[in-house]
N, C-alpha and C positions, 0 to 999 in steps of 0.2 A: 062531428068529424071536422068541420072547418077545411073541406077538402084534402087534408094531411093524410097518406097514408103510414103506419108504423108498422115495423118489421120487428118480430120479435128473434131472439138470438136464440139461431139454435146451435146444437152440439154437432161436428161437421163428420159424414159415414161416410165410408167409402161405400160404395154398392156396385158390385161386382153385375154385369148385364151380356149376357152370352146375346152377340148380333144374331139379328133374324131377318130372312128375306121378307119383305114385304113385297113384293113384285116379280112374278118371275114371265120370263120372257121365251116362247116356245122356239122349237123350231122351225124352220121352215125356208125355203126356195122364195127368191126373188128373183121373179124377170124382168131384164132390163134389159132384153135384147128381142126381136123375134114379130111373131104375128099376134103371141101372145099378152103381150104387154100393155102397160104396166101391169103388175100382178104380183101377192104375194099370196102363195101357198102355205097352211100352216101343215107341217108334217106328224103324223101319229106314229103307233107302235105299227109292229109288225110289217108282214110283207106288201108292197105296192106295184103295178104295173103301170109304166110311164109309157106313153105311144098316145095316138091320133085316133083307136079302136075306141066301140062305145062301150065295148067291157073292159077298157081300162079303167085301173083305181085313180089313175091322176091322167084325166085325160085334157092334152095340149093340141091344141088346132092347128098343126102347122103343116105344113105339104111336104115338107122335107123327113118328118118324122116316122119310121115305117108305124104297122097296125101295133103291135108291141114290141117296143122298143128298148126300151131297158128295165129293171127291176129297181126299185130302192126296199132296203130289210134296215131294220133296224136291229142293232146288236148287239150284247153286253159293253162292246167297245167303240161303237156310235153307229152311223149310220153307212151301209154299204150300198153301194152303185153299179149296178151289174147291166153289163151289155149284152141285150138279146141277139147275137151277129146282126145288125139291124144294117140297112142298108148303107148310112152313113156314117154310122158309127154312135161313140162316146168318148168325147174329151174330158176331162179335169185338170184345169192349167195348160192347155194349148198341148197333151199329151194325149193321145188315143189310149183306150183302155180297155181291159173285159173286164177289170174289177176296179175296184179304191175303194178304202174305208176314207168318207171325207170328215174335214179338218174346216175349219170356222175359215168364212172369206173364200173359199176352195171357188172358183170362177168352170162352168160345170158348159161342157156346150153340146147341143143336142139338135142335131139339124140346122137351121138356122138361129136356133132359141139359144139367147146366152141365158147363165140362169148363176145366182151367185147363196153359196148356200150360208145360212146362220146359224151355228149352234146357240140353242136354247139357254136358260138355266133355271 
């Protein structure tokens, strides 16, 4: 073949291809300041208690956190973060909350810990 490439002539046809996600990104908390940093925490389904207590589903070791500081619950609308009447409170985007539905990029303050919420895909 003398190193030559020969292309056959073909008829051009439009092919409809539906886009499909090849990679998915999980919902996660990114701890950016505080005693437990740096750390990424993948969020699951259901409801989890956040605090320094050994019985918490999301245990964060900080003396500024209550044993049971807050809850995080996945709902149909997204993740709902709720304060459990903690001593130092829960702040989302620098506003003290009783409960808030999280949005991508929200900054959460739990005691001396600063956490960024990243919405998955």
